[in-house]
C-alpha positions as CSV (number, residue, x, y, z in Angstrom):
1,M,-12.3,-30.7,-41.0
2,K,-12.3,-34.3,-39.6
3,I,-9.1,-35.0,-41.4
4,F,-7.5,-31.9,-39.9
5,K,-8.7,-32.9,-36.4
6,S,-7.3,-36.4,-36.8
7,V,-3.9,-35.0,-37.9
8,L,-3.9,-32.6,-35.0
9,L,-4.7,-35.3,-32.5
10,L,-2.0,-37.5,-34.0
11,G,0.5,-34.6,-33.6
12,F,-0.4,-34.2,-29.9
13,A,-0.1,-38.0,-29.3
14,M,3.4,-38.0,-30.9
15,A,4.5,-35.0,-28.9
16,A,3.3,-36.7,-25.7
17,A,4.9,-40.0,-26.4
18,P,8.2,-40.7,-24.6
19,A,11.3,-40.5,-26.7
20,L,12.8,-43.8,-27.8
21,A,16.0,-44.9,-26.1
22,E,19.0,-43.8,-28.1
23,L,21.5,-46.5,-27.0
24,K,20.9,-50.2,-26.9
25,V,23.1,-51.9,-24.3
26,F,23.8,-55.6,-23.8
27,A,24.8,-56.2,-20.1
28,C,26.2,-59.6,-19.2
29,E,25.4,-59.4,-15.5
30,P,22.6,-57.7,-13.5
31,E,25.0,-55.4,-11.6
32,W,26.4,-53.8,-14.8
33,G,22.9,-53.5,-16.3
34,A,21.8,-51.7,-13.1
35,L,24.8,-49.3,-13.4
36,V,24.1,-48.5,-17.0
37,R,20.5,-47.6,-16.1
38,E,21.8,-45.4,-13.3
39,L,24.0,-43.5,-15.8
40,G,21.8,-43.6,-18.8
41,G,18.2,-43.3,-17.5
42,D,15.7,-43.1,-20.4
43,Q,18.4,-42.7,-23.0
44,V,19.4,-46.3,-22.7
45,E,17.6,-49.6,-23.5
46,V,19.3,-52.3,-21.4
47,Y,19.1,-56.0,-22.0
48,T,20.6,-58.1,-19.2
49,A,21.8,-61.5,-20.3
50,T,21.8,-63.3,-16.9
51,T,19.8,-63.2,-13.6
52,A,20.8,-63.0,-10.0
53,W,19.9,-66.7,-9.7
54,Q,22.4,-67.8,-12.3
55,D,26.1,-68.6,-11.9
56,P,27.7,-66.2,-14.4
57,H,30.5,-68.7,-15.1
58,R,27.9,-71.1,-16.6
59,V,25.6,-69.6,-19.2
60,Q,24.7,-70.8,-22.6
61,A,25.0,-68.6,-25.6
62,R,21.3,-69.2,-26.6
63,P,19.8,-67.8,-29.8
64,G,17.9,-65.2,-27.8
65,L,21.1,-63.8,-26.3
66,I,22.8,-63.8,-29.7
67,A,19.9,-61.8,-31.2
68,Q,20.1,-59.2,-28.5
69,A,23.8,-58.9,-28.9
70,R,23.5,-58.5,-32.6
71,G,21.3,-55.4,-32.2
72,S,23.3,-53.7,-29.5
73,D,25.4,-50.6,-29.6
74,L,27.3,-51.3,-26.4
75,L,28.3,-54.4,-24.5
76,V,29.0,-54.1,-20.8
77,C,30.4,-57.2,-19.2
78,N,32.5,-58.1,-16.2
79,G,35.5,-59.6,-17.9
80,A,38.5,-61.2,-16.2
81,G,37.4,-64.5,-17.5
82,L,34.0,-64.6,-15.7
83,E,32.2,-65.1,-19.0
84,A,35.0,-67.1,-20.7
85,G,32.7,-70.1,-21.2
86,W,30.1,-68.2,-23.3
87,L,30.9,-64.6,-24.2
88,P,33.5,-65.4,-27.0
89,L,31.0,-67.7,-28.7
90,L,28.2,-65.1,-28.3
91,L,30.3,-62.4,-29.9
92,R,31.3,-64.6,-32.8
93,R,27.8,-65.6,-33.6
94,A,26.3,-62.2,-33.1
95,S,28.6,-60.8,-35.8
96,N,28.2,-57.3,-34.5
97,A,31.3,-55.3,-35.3
98,A,30.4,-52.5,-32.9
99,I,30.7,-54.6,-29.7
100,Q,33.8,-56.7,-30.6
101,P,36.9,-56.5,-28.5
102,G,38.9,-53.3,-29.3
103,Q,35.8,-51.4,-30.3
104,P,34.3,-48.4,-28.4
105,G,31.2,-50.6,-27.8
106,H,33.1,-53.3,-26.0
107,F,33.4,-52.5,-22.2
108,L,34.8,-54.9,-19.6
109,A,34.4,-53.6,-16.0
110,A,37.3,-55.7,-14.6
111,E,39.8,-54.0,-16.8
112,R,39.2,-50.8,-14.8
113,V,40.1,-52.1,-11.4
114,A,43.2,-53.7,-9.8
115,L,42.5,-57.4,-9.5
116,K,43.6,-59.7,-6.7
117,E,44.7,-63.4,-6.7
118,A,46.2,-63.6,-10.2
119,P,47.6,-67.2,-10.3
120,A,51.4,-67.6,-10.6
121,V,50.7,-70.8,-12.6
122,L,47.6,-71.7,-14.6
123,D,46.5,-75.2,-13.8
124,R,43.0,-76.4,-14.9
125,R,43.1,-79.0,-12.1
126,Q,42.4,-76.1,-9.8
127,G,38.9,-75.6,-11.4
128,D,37.6,-72.2,-12.5
129,V,40.9,-70.4,-12.5
130,H,41.2,-66.9,-13.9
131,A,44.4,-65.8,-15.4
132,E,43.9,-62.1,-14.8
133,G,42.8,-62.5,-11.2
134,N,39.7,-62.9,-9.1
135,P,36.8,-61.5,-11.3
136,H,34.2,-61.0,-8.5
137,I,34.8,-57.2,-8.3
138,I,31.2,-56.3,-7.6
139,T,31.6,-57.2,-3.9
140,D,33.5,-54.0,-3.2
141,P,31.3,-50.9,-3.8
142,N,34.4,-48.8,-4.4
143,H,34.8,-50.7,-7.7
144,V,31.3,-49.7,-8.7
145,L,32.3,-46.0,-8.7
146,T,35.6,-46.7,-10.5
147,V,33.7,-48.6,-13.2
148,A,31.0,-45.8,-13.4
149,N,33.8,-43.2,-13.9
150,A,35.1,-45.2,-16.9
151,L,31.7,-46.1,-18.3
152,A,30.2,-42.6,-18.4
153,P,32.6,-41.3,-21.1
154,V,31.9,-44.3,-23.2
155,L,28.2,-43.5,-23.2
156,V,29.0,-39.9,-24.1
157,K,31.2,-41.1,-27.0
158,L,28.6,-43.4,-28.4
159,D,25.7,-41.0,-28.0
160,A,27.0,-37.5,-28.1
161,E,23.6,-36.0,-28.6
162,N,22.7,-37.0,-25.0
163,A,26.1,-36.2,-23.5
164,E,24.7,-33.7,-21.0
165,V,22.2,-36.3,-19.7
166,Y,25.0,-38.8,-19.1
167,L,27.3,-36.3,-17.5
168,Q,24.6,-35.1,-15.1
169,R,23.5,-38.5,-14.2
170,H,27.0,-39.6,-13.6
171,A,27.7,-36.6,-11.3
172,S,24.5,-37.3,-9.3
173,F,25.3,-41.1,-9.0
174,S,28.9,-40.4,-8.0
175,R,27.8,-38.0,-5.2
176,R,25.1,-40.3,-3.9
177,W,27.3,-43.3,-4.1
178,Q,30.2,-41.8,-2.2
179,Q,27.9,-40.7,0.6
180,A,26.4,-44.2,0.7
181,V,29.8,-45.9,0.9
182,L,30.8,-43.7,3.8
183,E,27.7,-44.7,5.7
184,W,28.2,-48.4,4.9
185,E,31.7,-48.2,6.2
186,R,30.5,-46.5,9.4
187,R,27.9,-49.2,10.0
188,A,30.3,-52.0,9.1
189,Q,32.8,-51.3,11.9
190,P,31.7,-54.3,14.0
191,L,32.7,-56.6,11.1
192,K,36.3,-55.6,11.1
193,G,38.6,-58.4,12.0
194,Q,35.8,-61.0,11.9
195,A,36.6,-64.4,10.4
196,L,34.4,-66.0,7.7
197,L,34.2,-69.1,5.6
198,V,32.9,-68.9,2.0
199,Q,31.5,-71.4,-0.3
200,H,33.1,-70.1,-3.4
201,D,36.0,-67.6,-3.6
202,S,33.6,-64.8,-4.6
203,W,34.1,-62.4,-1.6
204,I,37.8,-61.5,-1.5
205,Y,37.1,-57.9,-2.4
206,L,34.3,-57.6,0.2
207,V,36.6,-59.1,2.8
208,G,39.3,-56.5,1.9
209,W,36.9,-53.6,1.9
210,L,35.5,-54.4,5.4
211,G,38.8,-55.5,6.9
212,M,37.5,-59.1,7.6
213,R,39.5,-62.4,7.4
214,Q,38.6,-65.1,5.0
215,V,39.9,-68.3,6.7
216,G,38.6,-71.0,4.4
217,V,36.8,-71.9,1.1
218,L,34.3,-74.8,1.2
219,E,34.9,-75.9,-2.4
220,P,37.8,-78.3,-2.8
221,V,38.4,-76.9,-6.2
222,A,37.0,-73.7,-7.6
223,G,33.5,-74.5,-9.0
224,I,33.3,-78.0,-7.7
225,A,30.7,-78.8,-5.0
226,P,32.3,-80.2,-1.8
227,G,31.3,-83.5,-0.2
228,A,30.6,-84.1,3.5
229,G,34.1,-85.5,4.0
230,H,35.8,-82.5,2.6
231,L,33.6,-80.2,4.6
232,A,34.4,-82.1,7.8
233,R,38.1,-81.7,7.1
234,V,37.7,-77.9,6.5
235,L,36.0,-77.6,9.9
236,S,38.6,-79.8,11.6
237,G,41.3,-77.5,10.3
238,L,39.6,-74.5,11.9
239,K,38.9,-76.0,15.3
240,D,41.0,-73.2,17.0
241,E,39.5,-70.4,14.9
242,E,36.5,-68.5,16.0
243,V,34.5,-68.2,12.7
244,S,31.7,-65.6,12.7
245,M,29.8,-66.8,9.6
246,V,29.7,-69.1,6.6
247,V,28.7,-67.2,3.4
248,R,27.3,-68.2,0.1
249,A,25.7,-66.3,-2.8
250,A,22.0,-66.6,-3.3
251,Y,22.5,-68.4,-6.7
252,Q,24.7,-71.1,-5.1
253,A,23.5,-74.5,-3.9
254,P,22.6,-74.3,-0.2
255,R,23.7,-77.8,0.9
256,P,27.4,-77.1,1.8
257,T,26.8,-74.0,4.0
258,R,23.8,-75.5,5.7
259,W,25.8,-78.7,6.5
260,V,28.6,-76.5,8.0
261,A,26.1,-74.5,10.0
262,E,24.3,-77.6,11.3
263,Q,27.5,-79.3,12.3
264,S,29.3,-76.3,13.8
265,G,26.7,-73.8,14.9
266,I,28.4,-71.2,12.7
267,P,25.7,-68.9,11.3
268,E,24.9,-69.3,7.6
269,V,24.6,-66.0,5.7
270,V,23.1,-65.9,2.3
271,L,24.1,-62.8,0.4
272,P,22.5,-61.5,-2.8
273,Y,25.8,-61.1,-4.6
274,T,24.2,-59.1,-7.4
275,V,21.1,-57.0,-8.1
276,G,17.9,-58.9,-8.3
277,A,18.4,-61.5,-5.5
278,E,17.2,-61.4,-1.9
279,G,15.2,-58.2,-2.4
280,A,18.2,-56.2,-3.7
281,D,16.3,-54.2,-6.4
282,D,19.1,-51.8,-7.2
283,L,22.8,-51.3,-6.5
284,F,22.2,-49.3,-3.3
285,V,19.9,-52.0,-1.8
286,L,22.5,-54.6,-2.8
287,Y,25.0,-53.3,-0.3
288,E,22.4,-52.4,2.3
289,T,21.2,-56.0,2.2
290,T,24.7,-57.4,2.2
291,L,25.8,-55.4,5.3
292,G,22.5,-56.0,7.1
293,R,22.7,-59.7,6.8
294,M,26.4,-59.9,7.9
295,L,25.8,-57.7,10.9
296,E,22.8,-59.8,12.0
297,A,25.0,-62.9,12.1
298,L,27.3,-61.4,14.7
299,P,26.7,-62.4,18.3
């Protein structure tokens, strides 16, 4: 009788236990990990390789990352060369055929959108140049929906048993996201036409989305920290320009934008750039925070 009761209790416990995630996903950046969770819910187990406080250009293919990639069914990364310094090595050492380029489990977000600023000539003296174009697509929320529309069918293909879950979650996310974008655009009207300086050329898609003007980049070469002399020259070249703000991502060193703000009186604006920084707990809060901080900087 005791054995029967034990078996019965075990059966109840197993029935009450949550189902294990069907799909293991390796996301290179927090924004794409957050999107996978939006689309997959409990059906996905997401490992995010980087944090919002890291420069995604400069990451080491550590053993822990390699182990996670080795056990994943799907890799979701930015692409367009953003991870060129570490992702190829990671994929080689992981030896996971499912997530190699050309396989259904290899997904690059930047391949789904039209990129800007593709260089006419590749010259490494220009610093972190990207042959395909500017990779910082996350700064335009319209790109998020474009990527979601391409990613949902991949989840369905890799985990057909849970296809209905992915399709329903995608439809819900798409509806909520489109409503949010319309509201953000309504609120952002005062930013249209405003001029801004940026520390790194990460914001060209945000500038285009909001109809702003990017009038200067503080880095002398992409990825190289500017000195005081260079910053002074940047400001001198803008003496007749009314600049509304100088912007940097939360993960970037604060010295250049603070120096410019102190010397010129131009408001410094620190933006989260991705999920996990500056209180941006999810994709929706990411853009809420971004818009809020830029609007607060206006006179």
